[in-house]
N, C-alpha and C positions, 0 to 999 in steps of 0.2 A: 900694706908690709904685715910680714907674721907676727903675733906680740909673745914676747916667747916670758911662758910661765916656769915660775919655782916650784917643790912639792908645796901648796895647798895653797896655792894660787887658785881663785874663784873671778868667773864673769859671767856677766848675766849672755846667754847664745844674742839676742836680740843687739850688745853694746860689741860685737863680734862680727855681726852677720849680719843681716836684713832678711835671710832665705830663713828654709828651715829644712830641705831637698841638703843634707852632707856628708860628705864623706870621711873615715875616719881609719886613719894608718899606723899602723904599727911596724916599728924596726927591732926589729932586738935575734940578738944569734951570740956565738959565741964558742971555741973550738971546739967540737966533739959533744955540741946541745943540739938535742933537737927539743921544742915549742909546739905548745899546744895553746895559743891564744885565739878568746871566748867573750863574749860577750852576756852576762846576766842581765834579765825585766824583774826589775826586784815591786814587789810592792811599795804600798802606805808604811808596815812593819821590817821593810829590807828582808824579805824573802820572799826566796822560788814560787810564789803559792800556783802557779801555772806555770809546767815544765815547758810547752809548747815553745818558751820565752826565754829559756836556755838555751843558746845561738853555737853551735861551733861545730868540728867537723863532722859530725851526721845531723844536724840541725841546721841545713843552711839557710832559712830563713821564721821568721816571726809567722802567724796564723792570715794576716789582714797585706802582709812583706814588708812593715812599718823597719824592721831591723833587715836585714840579710846579709850572709858572706861573702864577699866577694873573689876573697882568695889574692895571692900575691900578684901586684902586681907595681907598676912607677915607682920598683925601688923597694918600700915594703915589704918585711913579714908576713902581713893578713893584713886584709883591707874591708872595713863594713859599706854598708849604705845602708843612712840613719835617716829617716821623712820623719820626723818630729813629729806635725799637725799631723799626723795623720795614726800615733801609736796609743791605745787606749787607755783611756779614766783610769785602770786600774795598775797603770804600772806608773811606778815613779819613779825608777830609778833605772838607769843603764849605769851599769858595772863593765866596767874594756878591762881583760882580766890575764894573763900569761903565767901559765904552767909546766916544769919540767917535763918530758916525758923519755924515763930513761934516769941514771945516774949523774950526779952531777947538785950545784948548786946554784945560785946564781952569783951570788958572790963571781963569778966568774963572765959571767956577760958583758960584753964590752959595751960602748956609748950607743943608747939607743933610746928610743923618742916616741911621742905620741901626736900623732898632730889631726888636726880638723882643713880639711878644708871645702867655700865655700864656690861653685861656681869660676873653680879650674884656678884659682887662689886660697891660697892655703893664709887663715890666719889664726892660727894659733899651733903654740909647737911645744909642746915638754917634752926636755930633754936629759935623761938619767944614765946612771952609769954605772958596774957592779960594787964601785967601792962603797955603794948607802948602801947596800947587797951584806949578809955574813951567809948564813945554812940555809936562810928559806931554801923554799922551792918552788913557790910563786911571791908572784908579785900581783897587787891593784893599781893599776899603771894608773888609770882616768875616768869620771864617773861625771856624768849625765842627772841630774839632778831638776828634780820640779820644786820648787817651790815660787808659789805664787806662777810666779814664769821658768825657761826654762832655764838650765844653767850648767855651767860643766865649771867641773875639779878636776885640777894634777895629783894624783894623790900620791903613789907613788911609796904601797906602804908594802911590804913584806911578809909572807905568812905560809906560816912553817906546816908543812905536809903538801900534795900534790891535784891535783882537778878532783878528783874524788873526796879528800877532804874538807879542797874549796866548795865543795856544790851540797857537803855536809852542811857546812857551816849555815845555806846560805837555806835552808833549810830544804833542797832536792833529797830526792833518792839517787842510790848507786846500784844499777838495773846489772844484772851477769852482761859480762861482757861475751859476742860473738866474736870467731873468728873471721878481721878485718880482711873485706874482699881487695886482692891486688889492685890497685891505682892508676889506670894507662898512661905511660909515661909517650911523649914527649904535644900533649897538643896541649890549646893554648888554652886560656881562660876569659868563657863566653865574657868578658866586660873586660877583659882588660885591654888600655892604649898600645899602640904599636910599638914595635920594641925601641926604635926611638926617644918613644918619650920617656921623659925626668917628670910628667907632673902628670897627677888624675885625672878621672874624667870629668865634664862640668855636671853636675845633677841641673835636674829645676825641668826641662825640656821635654816633652816626651818624646821619645823613640815613632820612630814615621812606621806604619807599620807591611810589611811585608822586606826589609829591609834586608838589601843584599849580602849574606857574609863570607867573605873571604873564607877563600878557602884553607881547608887542615893544609898541616905539614901530610906530606906523604909517609903514609904509614901509619900515620895517628889519625882516632878515634874522631869526626865530629866534634863539637863542644856540644854537651843535651841544652833543646833550649827550655829554656826559664817558662816555666807557664807568669799569665797574667793574673794576679785575683782580679776578676767582676763578677765580685758576690754581690744579688740585689736586696737591697733592702727587703724585709720578710717579713710578711704582717705573720705576727704568734697570735695567738699562737696555730699549729699547724693538724690539722683532726686529717684520722684516715679517710684515700677516698674513696670512692667505688674503679673498679678498674677500669683501664679505655679500652674500646675495640681493639681487638686486634689489629694491628697495621698503623695502629692511630697512636699519637704523643699523650699522656696523658693530663688532663687538660689543670689549670691554676683556678682553687674559685677568684670570682672576684670579690674588688673594693666593694665589702659593706654586706656581701653572703657568707651568710651562717657556712662555720665550716664546715663540708659534709654532706651540704645538701645541693642540690640536683639544683641546673642552672634552668632552666621554662622553655622552653622555643624560643623564637623573636617575635618580636610581636605580642607576646601572654603576657600573661602575670602571671606572678605565681601564684597558686592556689594559696588564701587564706586559712591560719591559725583555726583551731576548734574550739568552738564555745571554752572554760571553762571548767575541769573537769568532767569531757565528752573527748572522745575517739576520735582518730580521721578517719573520712570515709572510706574506702578497700578503694583499686583503684576499679573500675568499671569487668565484671566477670570474674574476679578474684569474691573465693567465699571472707568474709572481716571476720578476724582475730577473734576467738573466742567462742563460735557461732558453730554449731554440732552443721555436721554438715545433712543436707538435703531440706537446707529450712528458706526459702527465695527471701533475698537482699533486701533491704528494709522491713523485713517479722524479724518480730520479739520473741520467741516465743514466752508463754507463760511461763511465770518462777527463774524469769536473767531478767536480770537490771541492765538498763538500756545501758547507766555507763561501764560496764567492765562487772567482776566480776568483788567487789569489794572497794573500798575504800584509798586500798593501796593500790589498787591497782587503778584507783580515776587516777589518785598521785604522781603516778609511774614521770610520767613523761613530762614531770617537772622538777623533779629530783636536783641538786646537784650534781654538774659536772666538773671530772676531775681527769686532767689528765693528765699527772704528776710533771707540767713544768709554769714559770713562775707567774704570767699572767690566764689567764681562762678566761675566753667567753660563755658566761650562763644563758645566755640571750643575745640578741638586738642591742638590750636597756642596757644587763648589769654584765661586769665587769669581776674577776676575782685573781685577788693577787696574792699569792702566797711567802711571804714576810720570811722563814726559813728560804728559801731558795733563793739563790744569789747571792747571800751575805751585806745586799749595799740597802737601807732605808729606799723609799718613794718619796715622796709630794705631790698630794693628791691637792684637788681644789677643796674649800674649808665647806664641808655640807658635806661632801658626796658619801660620806658613809653612811651606807643603808644597813649594812649588819653586819659584824666579825666574829671573828672564834680562835680561841686559843688569847694567850699574855702578851697583846700592843699596847706601844703609845703610844701618843697625840702629841703632838703637842708642836705649838706654833711657830711655821718657819715666815722671819722679819727679809726684810729688803734691805737691810738698812738706809739712811735715811739718802744713797747717791740714790739706791736701788728704786724710793721712794718716788726722788725729783723725777730720774726718768720715765718711772712706769703714767707719773703722774701727767708729763709734757706729752705722751707719745702715746695714751692711752693703750699701752701696754703691762698693764699690770694685772699682777697674781695676788691671788689670796689663799696661803698654803697651808696646807698642816706639813706635820712634817713623819711617816710610819715606822715603828722604829718597834720590833720584838718577835715572837715565834709566833705566830699565825694566820689565818688568813680575814682580808681586809675585802665586804663587797662594794664598788664603787656603782653610785649611778645620779643617773642630774637630770630629770622635770621628762625623762623617758627618751632624748636623743636617742640616738644610734651609737654605739661606740665601736672604737674601732684600733683594738691595736697593729704599732708599726713599729718594729724591730731594725735596730740604724745595729749593720754594726761598721764601721768606719767613716760611715758616710751623713751626710745632712740635708735637715729635711725644713722647710720656714713653712709658718703655726700659727695663723692669729692665735691672738690669748686668749682670745676669748670659748677656742674653738677643742683648749688643750681642760682634756678633763684632771689626767696624774702622767707622769713617768717617772723613772728607775734613778736618783739622788746624783749617779755616774754620770749620766749626760750633762755635757755642757752649754748652757744657754743663752743668748744674748739678746739686747734688741736691734736690729738692722732694719737700718731708713730703704724704701723706692725714694729710687731715685726719679722728679721731674719734679711738676705743681701738685698744685695743693691737690686733698679728694676732698669732700665735702663730710665732717662730720671728721672729720680729721682724720683718715686711714691710715696714715702718711711710715707707715710701719708692724712692722711684723716679725715676730719668735722664729729664731736658730734656735736647732736643735743641732748637737750632734754631738760623735763618739758610737761607746757601744751600752745599748737597753734598747730601751721601750717605751715607747709615749702612746698613752690615747688620744684619740683624736674625737671628739662626738661632733655629730650633724642633726641635723636636720630632714629624717628621711636618706633614704641608700643612698648613696652620693656615684658621682661615675669618674673614670677617673683617665683623660684624655693622654695622649702624646702629645710635648710641643713643634709647633708647626713654625716656619715664619709669618706664618698671620693664624696664630691662634689670638682672642681675644677675650675676658670675659668682665662682667658683672664685676664689681671689684667687690661688693653687699656680699655676692654670691658664692668665688670661690676663698676655700678652707684649707687648703696647702695648697703648695709646691717642689719641687723638687730644690736643694739649694744652690745646683752652680746653674739653677734658667736666674739671664737677666728679664729683669722684670719694667717693666716702659707703662710711664700712665700717660693715657691715650682720650684730649677731654676733646665734643666736642661742645660747643655753641649751641645753645637753643635760642629760637625768639622767636617762642612761645609756648605756651606748656605740650600740649599735642607733638607725641612727634611726628616730623614729614615725612614726604616719600623720602627713602633711601635712607633713613634716623629709624635706629633701633630704639630711639627713648631712654636712655640713660645717657644721664652726664657727662661718665667718666666708665672709662671702660681700662681693663691692667692691658698690656700687651706681654704677650709669652715668648719668649727666645733661648735657642738653644741645642744643645748638640743631641746629636739621635740619642734614647733615656732615660732623657727629663719630662717630667709629666707636673699636670696640674689635678687637681680633686672638685669637681664644683658638687657645690649637692640644690637640692630642688628649692628651693627656702634663700628670700633675700633677709640679711638681716637688719 
């Protein structure tokens, strides 16, 4: 049964519904009045720091589609789809508003409401009337706001001025308006329920692929199909790649491969790096750089130093790499993070800083009493330092290979021992692996989720494998896996220390299951 809210009432979303995929409907009308109903995604300062989270008729969805404008349906003047667990960490409030388009004032509106529906059932409703307002031309109807957990508040606050004034109030900028294209008439909304239905559609279940669409009315254009967001996790930063051969798609770098470096042929090892201060040998048949023409290879003319023309030439291959991105790999073992970009602090393993430039402050990041108890009990405790300020920090640890992995609303599971640093905007928690015990207490892992970068360290160059129904891995060699994978402990009982025929020699393995697209990362080393 729906809860009736009055102005100022607040409640946790979890107290209203266990779901996070919600339908928000707004009903507002008045004689001769036209309304613009919008949603503002605001940061911790209640400002529109990213204009891609201003959802209105000209921008119907956010980048990761956690907020979508659905149109009029089920008796609502306007409706939205809000997926709370996909909203980025920098968005702290969703403010739903209604503004007048043209002449009039809010005191002229009739009875209206804003409501939340989950799983096809209305869970909360806030009703209002025009008698609550006077000469205002906009009204803030209700807010989803983050305070430890997501909550809902019935606001019902009038605002002088229209949509432009409301946008400026939230820190946005009003662009020059272009002539609006005429809207096609008679087309059914792409997400609308049947005409006989009075309840909004239920969320939470993915739509079947290639589902047949109902035929549009005669003479009406078919509703455009909304693209599905399927952006993969990106290993950042990306470097320019060499152009692919004509007619072939460009190749992405392998996990652990230096960006911009060509992969060696199958079965061959990459050429070793030249000694410090020396240049790499030129390919067969080509003249080394800096050599005069006509001099045979391997012969250094008199008066020319072997390491190049002076000290600068010798050190040129090892200069700092600056790509203009927040996270930049200097080489396989050294990572640079630019704190002036992104605006959020970085949490790094204590003792991992090898150098920094600029005004940078380092502080201890405590986990609190509960965090220490969980860390001690699970073995997933991280001693972290908080890096803030304006400057660049260089991170490394014991020559481990470092891999920056950029998350775009998705998640990844990494052992705490394999984490070097990550953006503070990411959410992280200890996740239990279901099953019987693993030797050494490795029953748990860290799950990172949200929008930001986590730097994973490995012993040697790892390999990324797709998850299949028969994917098994040694629990001491697995570094990370996709958060959507199902992990099951597979125990094998040994009667003696040596492996018998048909046995891998490992007492405990991890079995991975999941839909296509899931992966695991394995290093050539056992912890």
